[in-house]
BARO-396562 format. One line per 8 residues: number of its first residue (from 1); their letters; for each residue x, y negated, z of C-alpha. Coordinates in nm, 3 decimals. Layout:
BEGIN
NUM) a) X:Y:Z | ...
***
This chain:
BEGIN
1) mdhilais) 12.202:-23.533:1.978 | 12.011:-23.217:2.086 | 11.936:-23.386:2.417 | 11.793:-23.689:2.237 | 11.576:-23.465:2.012 | 11.439:-23.283:2.318 | 11.349:-23.616:2.483 | 11.184:-23.730:2.158
9) ehwndeel) 10.971:-23.416:2.137 | 10.868:-23.453:2.500 | 10.785:-23.818:2.442 | 10.572:-23.730:2.138 | 10.377:-23.482:2.352 | 10.333:-23.752:2.620 | 10.195:-23.994:2.362 | 9.943:-23.737:2.243
17) dympwlsp) 9.837:-23.650:2.598 | 9.748:-24.009:2.678 | 9.645:-24.118:2.329 | 9.480:-23.810:2.172 | 9.352:-24.016:1.878 | 9.705:-23.997:1.735 | 9.750:-23.736:1.465 | 9.919:-23.422:1.609
25) teeqrekq) 10.197:-23.241:1.431 | 10.137:-22.883:1.316 | 10.337:-22.761:1.617 | 10.130:-22.975:1.856 | 9.810:-22.850:1.697 | 9.915:-22.489:1.744 | 10.000:-22.558:2.110 | 9.656:-22.712:2.155
33) lewqrfli) 9.480:-22.412:1.997 | 9.675:-22.182:2.227 | 9.565:-22.393:2.525 | 9.202:-22.386:2.410 | 9.213:-22.008:2.375 | 9.315:-21.989:2.740 | 9.035:-22.227:2.844 | 8.782:-22.026:2.644
41) hrykaefg) 8.886:-21.713:2.829 | 8.898:-21.881:3.170 | 8.593:-22.110:3.165 | 8.353:-21.980:2.896 | 8.445:-22.295:2.706 | 8.355:-22.381:2.347 | 8.553:-22.621:2.127 | 8.477:-22.779:1.791
49) tnsyvsrk) 8.738:-22.812:1.518 | 9.011:-23.073:1.571 | 8.908:-23.126:1.934 | 9.172:-23.186:2.201 | 9.207:-23.131:2.578 | 9.529:-23.252:2.734 | 9.718:-22.996:2.942 | 9.754:-23.277:3.193
57) ahffperf) 9.377:-23.310:3.236 | 9.226:-23.152:3.549 | 8.993:-22.907:3.380 | 8.780:-22.677:3.604 | 8.423:-22.648:3.464 | 8.199:-22.348:3.517 | 8.069:-22.385:3.159 | 8.189:-22.626:2.894
65) amgeksyi) 8.124:-22.712:2.529 | 8.275:-22.988:2.315 | 8.210:-23.079:1.952 | 8.450:-23.150:1.670 | 8.699:-23.438:1.685 | 8.633:-23.504:2.054 | 8.907:-23.533:2.314 | 8.989:-23.542:2.684
73) aagatvrg) 9.302:-23.736:2.772 | 9.567:-23.675:3.039 | 9.466:-23.743:3.398 | 9.093:-23.700:3.332 | 8.902:-23.466:3.564 | 8.635:-23.233:3.426 | 8.469:-23.003:3.678 | 8.130:-22.870:3.773
81) ehiqigan) 7.830:-22.665:3.670 | 7.778:-22.731:3.298 | 7.937:-23.004:3.089 | 7.851:-23.057:2.723 | 8.017:-23.316:2.499 | 7.913:-23.382:2.139 | 8.125:-23.466:1.835 | 8.358:-23.766:1.799
89) stvnsyat) 8.338:-23.846:2.170 | 8.629:-23.948:2.392 | 8.708:-23.912:2.763 | 9.000:-24.140:2.842 | 9.271:-24.108:3.105 | 9.168:-24.079:3.470 | 8.795:-24.062:3.400 | 8.597:-23.809:3.606
97) iagrvqig) 8.307:-23.600:3.481 | 8.157:-23.368:3.742 | 7.843:-23.159:3.794 | 7.591:-23.113:3.514 | 7.650:-23.367:3.239 | 7.534:-23.380:2.876 | 7.714:-23.627:2.649 | 7.610:-23.698:2.290
105) dgvriath) 7.799:-23.782:1.970 | 8.022:-24.086:1.929 | 8.043:-24.165:2.302 | 8.336:-24.366:2.443 | 8.419:-24.315:2.811 | 8.687:-24.557:2.927 | 8.962:-24.506:3.184 | 8.865:-24.458:3.550
113) vsifgfnh) 8.494:-24.405:3.469 | 8.319:-24.171:3.718 | 8.020:-23.963:3.608 | 7.871:-23.752:3.889 | 7.597:-23.510:3.785 | 7.530:-23.392:4.142 | 7.470:-23.539:4.486 | 7.517:-23.451:4.852
121) gyedtmlp) 7.212:-23.363:5.059 | 7.166:-23.589:5.360 | 6.800:-23.564:5.462 | 6.863:-23.355:5.776 | 7.009:-23.596:6.034 | 7.069:-23.307:6.276 | 7.315:-23.142:6.036 | 7.650:-23.285:5.921
129) iyqqpltt) 7.633:-23.403:5.561 | 7.910:-23.171:5.451 | 7.699:-22.873:5.565 | 7.392:-22.978:5.367 | 7.332:-22.834:5.019 | 7.425:-23.017:4.702 | 7.146:-23.126:4.469 | 7.173:-23.147:4.090
137) kgiiiedd) 6.944:-23.333:3.851 | 7.202:-23.381:3.577 | 7.310:-23.677:3.367 | 7.234:-23.735:2.998 | 7.437:-23.979:2.791 | 7.291:-24.011:2.444 | 7.468:-24.081:2.113 | 7.683:-24.389:2.044
145) vwiganav) 7.726:-24.507:2.405 | 8.026:-24.705:2.534 | 8.095:-24.687:2.907 | 8.346:-24.948:3.025 | 8.639:-24.900:3.262 | 8.567:-24.825:3.630 | 8.191:-24.780:3.572 | 8.010:-24.520:3.788
153) vldgvtig) 7.711:-24.316:3.666 | 7.511:-24.133:3.936 | 7.307:-23.813:3.924 | 6.968:-23.811:3.753 | 7.048:-24.096:3.513 | 6.988:-24.100:3.138 | 7.172:-24.360:2.930 | 6.989:-24.422:2.605
161) ahsiiaag) 7.154:-24.413:2.264 | 7.355:-24.711:2.135 | 7.390:-24.862:2.483 | 7.687:-25.035:2.646 | 7.768:-25.001:3.017 | 7.981:-25.293:3.136 | 8.310:-25.235:3.316 | 8.260:-25.178:3.688
169) aivtkdvp) 7.884:-25.117:3.663 | 7.718:-24.877:3.908 | 7.440:-24.702:3.714 | 7.170:-24.564:3.944 | 6.867:-24.569:3.711 | 6.792:-24.483:3.348 | 6.917:-24.724:3.084 | 6.694:-24.761:2.775
177) aysiaggn) 6.836:-24.724:2.424 | 7.020:-25.022:2.274 | 7.075:-25.180:2.619 | 7.370:-25.369:2.761 | 7.373:-25.296:3.135 | 7.603:-25.420:3.412 | 7.629:-25.501:3.782 | 7.582:-25.314:4.110
185) pakvlrnr) 7.330:-25.164:4.088 | 7.336:-25.190:3.709 | 7.056:-25.382:3.542 | 6.975:-25.431:3.177 | 7.130:-25.764:3.076 | 6.985:-25.765:2.726 | 6.875:-25.542:2.441 | 7.126:-25.517:2.155
193) legasssa) 6.845:-25.533:1.901 | 6.757:-25.882:2.022 | 7.079:-26.001:1.868 | 6.952:-25.907:1.524 | 6.773:-26.175:1.329 | 6.397:-26.175:1.337 | 6.400:-26.129:0.961 | 6.609:-25.809:1.002
201) saaavsdl) 6.366:-25.674:1.263 | 6.071:-25.757:1.040 | 6.245:-25.586:0.750 | 6.290:-25.267:0.956 | 5.919:-25.264:1.041 | 5.831:-25.333:0.678 | 6.059:-25.050:0.561 | 5.887:-24.800:0.794
209) esalaafg) 5.541:-24.913:0.691 | 5.630:-24.891:0.321 | 5.781:-24.547:0.369 | 5.470:-24.415:0.544 | 5.234:-24.555:0.281 | 5.444:-24.412:-0.002 | 5.468:-24.075:0.169 | 5.092:-24.051:0.228
217) akvkaqhq) 5.021:-24.137:-0.137 | 5.271:-23.875:-0.256 | 5.119:-23.599:-0.043 | 4.768:-23.685:-0.159 | 4.878:-23.673:-0.522 | 5.059:-23.340:-0.483 | 4.847:-23.146:-0.234 | 4.637:-22.950:-0.484
225) ellasyyv) 4.942:-22.849:-0.688 | 5.118:-22.754:-0.364 | 4.832:-22.537:-0.240 | 4.798:-22.363:-0.575 | 5.162:-22.257:-0.557 | 5.089:-22.056:-0.240 | 4.782:-21.881:-0.387 | 4.933:-21.562:-0.529
233) qtedgpiy) 4.815:-21.239:-0.686 | 4.864:-20.920:-0.479 | 4.738:-20.562:-0.487 | 4.451:-20.683:-0.264 | 4.365:-20.960:-0.508 | 4.459:-21.329:-0.487 | 4.546:-21.451:-0.134 | 4.717:-21.742:0.036
241) vdktvlgt) 5.066:-21.671:0.168 | 5.279:-21.884:0.398 | 5.586:-21.871:0.172 | 5.644:-21.755:-0.183 | 5.984:-21.598:-0.115 | 6.021:-21.223:-0.150 | 5.901:-21.023:0.150 | 5.659:-21.282:0.287
249) kktvrawc) 5.396:-21.119:0.510 | 5.025:-21.153:0.456 | 4.861:-21.348:0.739 | 4.525:-21.485:0.846 | 4.687:-21.817:0.932 | 4.792:-21.894:0.574 | 4.425:-21.920:0.470 | 4.355:-22.159:0.756
257) daieiaal) 4.661:-22.375:0.688 | 4.552:-22.414:0.326 | 4.204:-22.524:0.435 | 4.344:-22.774:0.687 | 4.584:-22.931:0.436 | 4.305:-22.972:0.181 | 4.076:-23.119:0.449 | 4.326:-23.403:0.508
265) fgtlppgl) 4.210:-23.543:0.174 | 3.848:-23.424:0.176 | 3.900:-23.138:-0.068 | 3.901:-22.758:-0.072 | 4.206:-22.545:-0.151 | 4.202:-22.403:-0.505 | 4.093:-22.046:-0.565 | 3.763:-21.993:-0.380
273) nkeelvak) 3.453:-22.205:-0.330 | 3.326:-22.302:0.014 | 3.090:-22.004:0.050 | 3.363:-21.760:-0.047 | 3.608:-21.916:0.199 | 3.351:-21.897:0.480 | 3.280:-21.531:0.408 | 3.654:-21.458:0.401
281) lrgfqdpv) 3.718:-21.617:0.740 | 3.408:-21.482:0.914 | 3.511:-21.132:0.807 | 3.816:-21.145:1.035 | 3.612:-21.152:1.361 | 3.559:-20.842:1.573 | 3.187:-20.834:1.666 | 3.247:-20.670:2.006
289) sgllpdpw) 3.520:-20.885:2.163 | 3.468:-21.189:1.942 | 3.847:-21.208:1.890 | 4.014:-21.215:1.549 | 4.288:-20.951:1.509 | 4.508:-20.982:1.204 | 4.437:-20.690:0.964 | 4.793:-20.711:0.826
297) nppaaddd) 4.955:-20.736:1.172 | 4.724:-20.534:1.401 | 4.745:-20.538:1.784 | 4.964:-20.291:1.969 | 4.813:-19.959:2.079 | 4.794:-20.076:2.443 | 4.618:-20.404:2.360 | 4.351:-20.507:2.612
305) parltdhl) 4.098:-20.740:2.445 | 3.929:-20.805:2.780 | 4.252:-20.978:2.896 | 4.331:-21.134:2.554 | 4.671:-20.965:2.536 | 4.727:-20.982:2.158 | 4.865:-21.325:2.069 | 4.745:-21.324:1.707
313) sryhllav) 4.392:-21.222:1.806 | 4.396:-21.519:2.045 | 4.558:-21.773:1.812 | 4.306:-21.708:1.538 | 4.040:-21.855:1.766 | 4.214:-22.185:1.688 | 4.307:-22.124:1.326 | 3.986:-21.956:1.206
321) gyalelld) 3.746:-22.130:1.446 | 3.854:-22.479:1.339 | 3.890:-22.388:0.970 | 3.528:-22.270:0.970 | 3.418:-22.598:1.127 | 3.596:-22.784:0.845 | 3.382:-22.577:0.607 | 3.063:-22.669:0.801
329) atlpypvr) 3.035:-22.312:0.935 | 3.091:-22.119:1.259 | 3.210:-21.780:1.376 | 2.932:-21.521:1.341 | 2.967:-21.395:1.702 | 3.040:-21.553:2.042 | 3.382:-21.489:2.194 | 3.274:-21.235:2.455
337) avselkga) 3.629:-21.163:2.573 | 3.638:-21.525:2.695 | 3.283:-21.559:2.828 | 3.314:-21.239:3.036 | 3.646:-21.338:3.199 | 3.557:-21.571:3.486 | 3.567:-21.618:3.861 | 3.812:-21.404:4.056
345) slyeklas) 3.917:-21.209:3.745 | 4.006:-21.530:3.563 | 4.205:-21.667:3.860 | 4.392:-21.339:3.885 | 4.480:-21.354:3.515 | 4.591:-21.719:3.536 | 4.816:-21.649:3.833 | 4.972:-21.349:3.657
353) lpwqtnaw) 5.089:-21.548:3.354 | 5.471:-21.585:3.324 | 5.498:-21.941:3.461 | 5.852:-21.899:3.595 | 6.018:-21.742:3.291 | 5.800:-21.810:2.985 | 5.576:-22.110:3.047 | 5.517:-22.146:2.671
361) sagdwidc) 5.348:-21.805:2.664 | 5.135:-21.901:2.964 | 5.034:-22.225:2.793 | 4.958:-22.037:2.472 | 4.719:-21.806:2.658 | 4.534:-22.099:2.818 | 4.517:-22.287:2.487 | 4.345:-21.993:2.321
369) fgtglyln) 4.121:-21.923:2.619 | 4.018:-22.289:2.631 | 3.940:-22.284:2.260 | 3.723:-21.976:2.309 | 3.534:-22.167:2.580 | 3.488:-22.461:2.344 | 3.363:-22.246:2.057 | 3.121:-22.063:2.284
377) qkhfgger) 2.989:-22.382:2.440 | 2.945:-22.575:2.116 | 2.805:-22.301:1.895 | 2.655:-22.040:2.129 | 2.555:-22.227:2.444 | 2.834:-22.078:2.657 | 2.925:-22.172:3.012 | 3.109:-22.495:3.093
385) phdvfgwl) 3.485:-22.454:3.161 | 3.492:-22.569:3.524 | 3.681:-22.264:3.656 | 3.986:-22.311:3.436 | 4.001:-22.689:3.489 | 3.975:-22.651:3.866 | 4.269:-22.412:3.861 | 4.476:-22.637:3.632
393) yaqadpys) 4.423:-22.954:3.836 | 4.514:-22.769:4.155 | 4.827:-22.606:4.011 | 4.987:-22.903:3.829 | 5.327:-23.004:3.970 | 5.312:-23.372:4.079 | 5.690:-23.408:4.047 | 5.734:-23.282:3.689
401) gmwglptp) 5.375:-23.318:3.563 | 5.415:-22.966:3.424 | 5.285:-22.618:3.481 | 5.571:-22.372:3.511 | 5.943:-22.395:3.582 | 6.255:-22.466:3.373 | 6.486:-22.175:3.299 | 6.867:-22.172:3.331
409) geqwlqpv) 6.928:-22.113:2.962 | 6.654:-22.321:2.799 | 6.612:-22.585:3.073 | 6.279:-22.772:3.017 | 6.197:-22.613:2.680 | 5.950:-22.357:2.816 | 5.749:-22.590:3.046 | 5.731:-22.875:2.791
417) ngfyrltr) 5.632:-22.649:2.502 | 5.385:-22.474:2.732 | 5.249:-22.814:2.840 | 5.161:-22.890:2.478 | 4.976:-22.564:2.423 | 4.800:-22.577:2.759 | 4.686:-22.940:2.736 | 4.592:-22.914:2.367
425) gtfaqfgl) 4.331:-22.648:2.434 | 4.201:-22.799:2.759 | 4.251:-23.166:2.850 | 4.285:-23.291:2.490 | 4.012:-23.064:2.354 | 3.757:-23.156:2.622 | 3.856:-23.523:2.657 | 3.967:-23.506:3.022
433) plpypeaa) 4.256:-23.702:3.184 | 4.588:-23.538:3.266 | 4.668:-23.506:3.637 | 5.020:-23.663:3.640 | 5.090:-23.840:3.307 | 5.386:-24.053:3.425 | 5.567:-23.758:3.582 | 5.503:-23.564:3.261
441) idtilahs) 5.652:-23.849:3.053 | 5.970:-23.840:3.263 | 6.007:-23.467:3.204 | 5.920:-23.480:2.833 | 6.161:-23.767:2.760 | 6.437:-23.588:2.950 | 6.373:-23.277:2.738 | 6.362:-23.482:2.415
449) rnrnyfrh) 6.727:-23.570:2.470 | 6.842:-23.208:2.495 | 7.084:-23.174:2.206 | 7.031:-22.800:2.188 | 6.689:-22.875:2.036 | 6.697:-23.235:1.912 | 6.968:-23.394:1.699 | 6.976:-23.582:1.369
457) dagnacnv) 7.009:-23.240:1.204 | 6.794:-23.029:1.437 | 6.439:-23.011:1.568 | 6.197:-22.758:1.421 | 5.824:-22.815:1.385 | 5.727:-22.647:1.713 | 5.983:-22.830:1.924 | 5.905:-23.174:1.780
465) ldvihplw) 5.528:-23.120:1.797 | 5.562:-23.000:2.156 | 5.716:-23.337:2.248 | 5.519:-23.584:2.037 | 5.169:-23.450:2.111 | 5.222:-23.452:2.492 | 5.370:-23.805:2.474 | 5.086:-23.921:2.251
473) lcykqtdy) 4.834:-23.767:2.491 | 4.999:-23.917:2.802 | 4.995:-24.264:2.645 | 4.618:-24.254:2.637 | 4.643:-24.307:3.016 | 4.955:-24.522:3.071 | 5.220:-24.740:2.903 | 5.498:-24.604:3.124
481) rrgeavqw) 5.834:-24.594:2.931 | 5.646:-24.642:2.605 | 5.936:-24.823:2.436 | 6.165:-24.520:2.472 | 5.898:-24.288:2.335 | 5.834:-24.516:2.036 | 6.206:-24.529:1.956 | 6.223:-24.148:1.970
489) aknqlgrt) 5.922:-24.131:1.737 | 6.084:-24.371:1.489 | 6.403:-24.165:1.492 | 6.202:-23.851:1.413 | 6.016:-24.026:1.131 | 6.348:-24.132:0.983 | 6.466:-23.771:0.994 | 6.144:-23.621:0.858
497) lgqwvdgk) 6.006:-23.821:0.567 | 6.295:-23.751:0.334 | 6.276:-23.372:0.374 | 5.959:-23.328:0.168 | 6.007:-23.093:-0.128 | 5.793:-23.204:-0.423 | 5.517:-22.958:-0.503 | 5.608:-22.730:-0.209
505) gfsfeler) 5.597:-22.936:0.115 | 5.808:-22.892:0.427 | 6.000:-22.602:0.574 | 5.921:-22.519:0.935 | 6.286:-22.591:1.022 | 6.271:-22.920:0.823 | 6.595:-22.838:0.647 | 6.607:-22.798:0.269
513) sfppglqg) 6.822:-22.488:0.308 | 6.511:-22.310:0.442 | 6.214:-22.234:0.212 | 5.910:-22.462:0.249 | 5.575:-22.308:0.338 | 5.214:-22.371:0.434 | 5.275:-22.351:0.808 | 5.566:-22.595:0.800
521) temwlsii) 5.374:-22.831:0.572 | 5.056:-22.831:0.781 | 5.250:-22.881:1.105 | 5.481:-23.158:0.981 | 5.197:-23.353:0.821 | 5.024:-23.353:1.161 | 5.350:-23.435:1.343 | 5.417:-23.730:1.112
529) wlladlcg) 5.069:-23.867:1.186 | 5.126:-23.837:1.564 | 5.470:-24.001:1.538 | 5.328:-24.283:1.327 | 5.028:-24.326:1.556 | 5.254:-24.370:1.859 | 5.432:-24.641:1.656 | 5.098:-24.803:1.573
537) cssllgyk) 5.098:-24.743:1.197 | 4.927:-24.407:1.129 | 4.655:-24.573:0.919 | 4.912:-24.631:0.644 | 4.935:-24.257:0.577 | 4.584:-24.236:0.435 | 4.507:-23.911:0.616 | 4.432:-23.788:0.969
545) pqgvhrpd) 4.500:-23.439:1.110 | 4.215:-23.192:1.096 | 4.148:-22.862:1.272 | 4.413:-22.740:1.516 | 4.592:-23.074:1.536 | 4.298:-23.312:1.524 | 4.362:-23.605:1.759 | 4.004:-23.655:1.877
553) paiqlqps) 3.845:-23.438:2.149 | 3.650:-23.149:2.002 | 3.385:-23.193:2.268 | 3.358:-23.458:2.539 | 3.294:-23.287:2.871 | 3.048:-23.491:3.077 | 2.945:-23.457:3.444 | 2.632:-23.245:3.475
561) wk) 2.454:-23.518:3.670 | 2.476:-23.772:3.388
***
């Protein structure tokens, strides 16, 4: 009898190894947790609750993370640089996942599937292939994807959400969302949405349009009450604050955000009249440098205004400069720190920006510098910005469309976010074409699928803005992969519209567990317009972004010979 019990226990373990969806016993669960503790120690692995990795899987990743209720069955091979699997996803027996692979939520990977997020170099015909370096672009498999038995997915591919890969398919190119793909090489056989009735598709469009119109009407009705709630009494008198929670800092930006929100509906924020608002904003400018340091958050002792080293002094060129224009006014002084930085000194500064490690910061500097050029040219007869545009066109990467490099930890976050800031203050502001819009779209869409920054429950205002504005700007020049971008925009609208807090607006993080504020509200209202505009229905909102996020060029740069 003891022998039979031992066989039964072994058989139960075998069943669980090959069919991990079965419910484990308490003893089996404890064995699994012990196994995961070893894998965490050995491979820097991370596991969600109720996840499972069979001891009979061949598990040798350099870095690994897996969400809750996901499993890897016996015989599967997991190896390579960095593998990330979301929640409720399954890797069945004898599947192989190798290299750098990112898998979303609810993904089903059938038996004998091969996913190779790397490739062998072979360009040098004088050197044996095995001696040539490996290359790695990585593979992204989005949420709710089913990959059939014996399919192969090759490096550099993205499989869009809700797609089905037929058994035996060889996937060599990206697969759009909602696709059914099969063959060798795999081709899209049909779109799953085409199976829905035309009335259902029309209803989805109608639902989005109704939601946008209702949202725009609600914001218009509430915006004065909302702004009044952020106008508070302090020891310095009444001021606008970003948030009303205890400990909120006083900032210059809060005044500007209030003015921009009111301008969406052709009004002024409550509290001061137009003349008083103008005097308040003009008082922030330093007459010598022309920059706008924050009196409540002053620059560091080693600040160098001639090189625009203080980020708040720079950013207020955008916030205050545009807010004054909305009030039919201008800065009292030209921005001398910008007008005096040119030629060799400017090129030296541009080259010294942290393009390799912090491309966002580099883009931020150029955005503010470009805005200083615009303000000088429009209001003070300053020089035209040829130097900075010549440098930017020459330095753009034709392969990524970006300026700057990805980083190991954040991947494309820095270059894409820097791309937004850089292009906002230059190409968008002066109405000039981007150098490589299609390459930029490839990079931006790849970044938009990074689950570290974008999920149904994640994506703060900066990260979403830094994707949608570049996409929106690129699509002024091309229709390349537009359908994928529109679907991403619709997904973001679905996530965003319901997070509005009546009378208070949006939180920067977009989650109701965080307090709403002026900055989050101003940014998300602009983001929603950009998302809706990419979907072709922004007019339903009844407002259009003003100031920092206005969609129209601030000044159209024309050739001097015209």
